[in-house]
N, C-alpha and C positions, 0 to 999 in steps of 0.2 A: 848634831842638834840635840839639845837636852829637852826632854819631855817631862811634864808634870803629871801627877796622879790626882784623880778626883774621885770622891766617893759620893754616890747618890743612893739614898735609901731611907729606911725607917729609922726610928730612934736607936734601937740596939746596934745596928750596923754602923751608923754615923758616930755614935758615942764611943764605940770600940776603937774606931780608927782615930778619933780625936784624942782619946786616952793614949794611943800609941804615938801621938805627936803630929799627925797629919792635920794640916789646917784647912785644906781645900775639901770641904765636905758640905753637902746639901741635904738637909733633912726634909723629907717630903711625905706626902700621903700617896696611896695608890692612884687617886684621881689626878694628882699633880705631877706624877712621875714622868710621863711622856713629855710634858712641857719642859720640865727641868732637863731631861736628857737631850732634847733638841737644842736647848740653849747652850749646853756644854759642848755639843757636837760642833757648834758654830765657832768655838774658840780653838784655834789650832795649837795652842800651847799644851793641851792635854793629850798625852799619848796613851795613858792607861785609865780606864774608867771601871771602877769597882761598883757594881750595882746590886741591889736586892734581887735575887733570882725570881721570886714570885711576882714582883712588880714588873720585872723585865719581860716575863712570859706573857704579860697582859698588854703589851704595846701593840699598836696598829700593825697589820701585816705589811703595809707599805714601808714603814720605818724599819721593820725587821729585815725586809728585803734589801733596803739601802745599807743597813749595817752589815749584812752578810756579804755584800759586794765590796765593802771597804776593808782595807788592810790596816788602816790607821784611823782612829785610835783602836787599841785592843780593848774590847769590852769583856770584863770578867764578872759573870753572875755569881754571887755568893748566896748560899742557902740561908734561909732564916731559921729561927728555932724550930719551926715545924718540920724541917728536914729538906733534903735536896729533892728536886723533881728530876724526872728522867728526860726532860726536854732540852736541857742545856748541853753545850759543848764542853769537853774537857779543856783544861787550861793548855795542855800540850797541843791540841789541835788549833786553839786560838793563836798560839805563838807561831805555829807552823804556817798558818794563813797569813799572819802579819809579816813574817820574814821570807816566806816563799820556800823554805826548806825546813826539815826536821832536825832540830839541834841534838836530839837524843839518839839519832840514827847511828848505828855503829858502822865504822869504816872498815 
């Protein structure tokens, strides 16, 4: 199964990915972020969601719990210009949760 990538966030994040050639981008505000995220989660074709980290950290705890229990899609929070927060998961742990094993583990 081939999965698509979607970016949801503020203008700098969305513009950067659009300049890199990604067409599936949604620019939103902090207030509209959760609604946009829920709409994209309802679309099974998206396997990777790149989101603004500060906006992602502000979502409702029920949605956060739902996302934590899901292996697919992988949600990757990207720091905004103000810097990374300490609340997010590392990409390595997100991939491990999605696949069920650690790709970087030495045999």
